Backbone as ProteinMPNN parsed JSONL, in Angstrom:
{"seq_chain_A": "MMFETTQEVLARVPFSSPTMYRLIKREQFPRPIKIGRRSYWRPEEVDAALEAFANARR", "coords_chain_A": {"N_chain_A": [[-63.085, 33.285, -64.66], [-60.692, 30.419, -64.188], [-57.624, 29.064, -63.971], [-55.43, 26.631, -64.56], [-52.038, 25.805, -63.13], [-48.856, 24.747, -64.455], [-47.973, 22.688, -62.443], [-50.209, 21.921, -61.436], [-51.693, 20.881, -63.615], [-50.041, 18.582, -64.578], [-50.371, 17.124, -62.363], [-52.858, 15.972, -62.634], [-52.748, 14.486, -65.239], [-51.833, 11.523, -66.881], [-49.038, 11.583, -67.936], [-45.612, 12.464, -68.124], [-43.953, 15.727, -67.93], [-42.18, 16.357, -69.935], [-43.499, 14.554, -72.159], [-45.783, 15.676, -72.083], [-45.299, 18.521, -73.256], [-44.406, 17.208, -75.753], [-46.86, 16.474, -76.909], [-48.186, 18.813, -77.19], [-46.398, 20.21, -78.995], [-47.082, 18.461, -81.053], [-49.773, 18.957, -81.438], [-51.586, 17.756, -79.917], [-52.483, 18.004, -77.46], [-53.657, 20.668, -75.628], [-52.457, 24.091, -75.791], [-50.53, 26.266, -73.804], [-51.536, 29.411, -71.962], [-49.666, 32.076, -71.848], [-48.484, 33.926, -69.181], [-46.436, 36.244, -68.494], [-43.778, 34.887, -67.469], [-44.875, 32.718, -66.952], [-46.79, 29.659, -67.313], [-50.272, 28.728, -68.16], [-53.197, 26.888, -68.067], [-56.498, 26.36, -69.408], [-58.874, 24.476, -67.472], [-61.004, 23.301, -68.702], [-60.352, 22.691, -71.282], [-58.185, 21.006, -70.82], [-59.458, 18.966, -69.774], [-61.222, 18.225, -71.883], [-58.973, 17.351, -73.564], [-57.966, 15.326, -72.333], [-60.582, 13.49, -72.062], [-60.497, 13.077, -74.975], [-58.11, 11.471, -75.407], [-58.761, 9.355, -73.747], [-61.194, 8.304, -75.596], [-60.047, 7.506, -77.855], [-58.584, 5.445, -77.012], [-60.704, 3.934, -76.822]], "CA_chain_A": [[-62.271, 31.95, -65.222], [-59.729, 29.99, -63.145], [-56.371, 28.795, -64.632], [-54.356, 25.648, -63.687], [-50.548, 26.119, -63.176], [-47.92, 23.338, -64.953], [-48.016, 21.551, -61.574], [-51.69, 21.422, -61.445], [-52.221, 19.828, -64.951], [-49.232, 17.516, -64.366], [-51.348, 16.23, -61.176], [-53.998, 15.301, -63.288], [-52.385, 13.824, -66.436], [-51.181, 10.199, -66.572], [-47.979, 11.531, -68.356], [-44.599, 13.488, -67.444], [-43.898, 17.064, -68.374], [-41.74, 16.271, -71.459], [-44.201, 14.085, -72.863], [-46.961, 16.647, -72.317], [-44.817, 19.507, -74.182], [-44.349, 17.036, -76.803], [-47.933, 16.3, -77.224], [-48.041, 20.255, -76.904], [-45.784, 20.298, -80.074], [-47.612, 17.778, -82.159], [-51.11, 19.695, -81.392], [-52.631, 16.694, -79.336], [-52.772, 18.69, -76.125], [-53.763, 22.338, -75.67], [-51.159, 25.149, -75.685], [-51.031, 26.824, -72.478], [-51.629, 30.643, -72.043], [-48.517, 32.465, -70.971], [-48.872, 35.151, -68.592], [-45.544, 36.855, -67.981], [-42.723, 33.778, -67.968], [-45.698, 31.491, -66.588], [-47.647, 28.941, -68.283], [-51.323, 28.52, -67.397], [-54.052, 25.952, -68.984], [-57.816, 26.259, -68.878], [-59.261, 23.459, -66.944], [-62.004, 22.526, -69.44], [-59.383, 22.329, -72.341], [-57.435, 19.973, -70.573], [-60.583, 17.884, -69.667], [-61.451, 17.774, -73.111], [-57.786, 16.584, -74.084], [-57.899, 13.913, -71.634], [-61.655, 13.048, -72.825], [-60.257, 12.737, -76.447], [-57.268, 10.489, -75.308], [-59.763, 8.265, -73.569], [-61.682, 7.96, -76.136], [-58.945, 7.248, -78.622], [-57.916, 3.976, -76.66], [-61.61, 2.472, -76.945]], "C_chain_A": [[-61.045, 31.574, -64.532], [-58.621, 29.361, -64.101], [-55.757, 27.563, -63.861], [-53.135, 26.003, -64.031], [-50.159, 24.439, -64.149], [-48.297, 22.297, -64.175], [-49.309, 20.951, -61.287], [-51.983, 20.182, -62.55], [-51.199, 18.634, -64.822], [-50.012, 16.49, -63.043], [-52.168, 15.507, -61.837], [-53.725, 14.416, -64.404], [-51.416, 12.572, -66.147], [-49.988, 10.367, -67.503], [-47.224, 12.791, -67.695], [-44.533, 14.745, -68.415], [-43.2, 17.067, -69.827], [-42.685, 15.76, -72.539], [-45.568, 15.079, -72.787], [-46.699, 17.925, -73.384], [-44.528, 18.675, -75.696], [-45.572, 16.785, -77.551], [-48.375, 17.871, -77.568], [-47.625, 20.271, -78.858], [-46.529, 19.58, -81.45], [-49.269, 18.178, -82.389], [-52.026, 18.491, -80.723], [-52.736, 17.362, -77.988], [-52.93, 19.959, -76.486], [-52.55, 23.017, -75.216], [-51.629, 25.937, -74.376], [-50.81, 28.555, -73.044], [-50.327, 31.22, -71.466], [-48.855, 33.859, -70.675], [-47.277, 35.716, -67.944], [-44.442, 35.561, -68.456], [-43.332, 32.618, -67.652], [-46.571, 30.913, -67.526], [-48.712, 28.562, -67.349], [-52.156, 27.677, -68.471], [-55.293, 26.389, -68.361], [-58.059, 24.905, -68.651], [-60.44, 22.434, -68.17], [-61.208, 22.261, -70.842], [-58.537, 20.873, -71.909], [-58.252, 18.777, -70.216], [-60.929, 17.347, -71.042], [-60.334, 17.186, -73.928], [-57.842, 15.192, -73.649], [-59.231, 12.792, -72.086], [-61.228, 12.206, -74.23], [-59.167, 11.448, -76.324], [-58.116, 9.074, -74.671], [-60.536, 7.597, -74.539], [-60.987, 6.962, -77.557], [-58.707, 5.811, -78.381], [-59.284, 3.31, -76.582], [-61.663, 1.657, -77.999]], "O_chain_A": [[-60.29, 32.509, -64.268], [-59.058, 29.2, -65.241], [-55.63, 27.573, -62.637], [-52.961, 26.505, -65.141], [-50.864, 23.459, -64.387], [-48.783, 21.252, -64.607], [-49.508, 19.778, -60.972], [-52.348, 19.018, -62.387], [-51.741, 17.546, -65.018], [-50.067, 15.26, -63.026], [-52.202, 14.299, -61.6], [-54.536, 13.501, -64.547], [-50.456, 12.593, -65.377], [-49.706, 9.295, -68.04], [-47.705, 13.727, -67.057], [-45.022, 14.721, -69.544], [-43.663, 17.734, -70.752], [-42.758, 16.311, -73.637], [-46.337, 15.0, -73.744], [-47.559, 18.317, -74.173], [-44.43, 19.353, -76.719], [-45.5, 16.841, -78.779], [-49.133, 17.881, -78.538], [-48.466, 20.333, -79.755], [-46.528, 20.05, -82.588], [-49.909, 17.767, -83.357], [-53.194, 18.383, -81.096], [-53.554, 16.665, -77.388], [-52.44, 20.411, -77.52], [-51.764, 22.559, -74.387], [-52.786, 26.163, -74.021], [-50.216, 28.932, -74.054], [-49.959, 30.66, -70.433], [-49.308, 34.721, -71.428], [-47.109, 35.484, -66.746], [-44.293, 35.292, -69.648], [-42.772, 31.545, -67.871], [-47.065, 31.56, -68.45], [-48.524, 28.192, -66.19], [-51.839, 27.755, -69.658], [-55.378, 26.731, -67.181], [-57.591, 24.081, -69.436], [-60.531, 21.214, -68.311], [-61.738, 21.367, -71.502], [-58.36, 19.901, -72.643], [-57.773, 17.651, -70.346], [-60.915, 16.14, -71.287], [-60.635, 16.547, -74.936], [-57.787, 14.175, -74.339], [-59.046, 11.61, -72.374], [-61.53, 11.043, -74.5], [-59.329, 10.481, -77.068], [-58.019, 7.948, -75.161], [-60.633, 6.373, -74.452], [-61.469, 5.938, -78.043], [-58.625, 5.01, -79.312], [-59.242, 2.115, -76.289], [-62.352, 0.638, -77.957]]}, "name": "protein", "num_of_chains": 1, "seq": "MMFETTQEVLARVPFSSPTMYRLIKREQFPRPIKIGRRSYWRPEEVDAALEAFANARR"}
């Protein structure tokens, strides 16, 4: 299983880092997996969140 770093996720999403963490706090974006001090995301969870945002805008 591959994980994406914070920078890789931010390159894919249409919002900034502070907005991403605000959405995580509101439970509208997946929480990262912490390994040591670093944060990683599962790509399929990020894809699902982006799809949910797209569907909500329709």
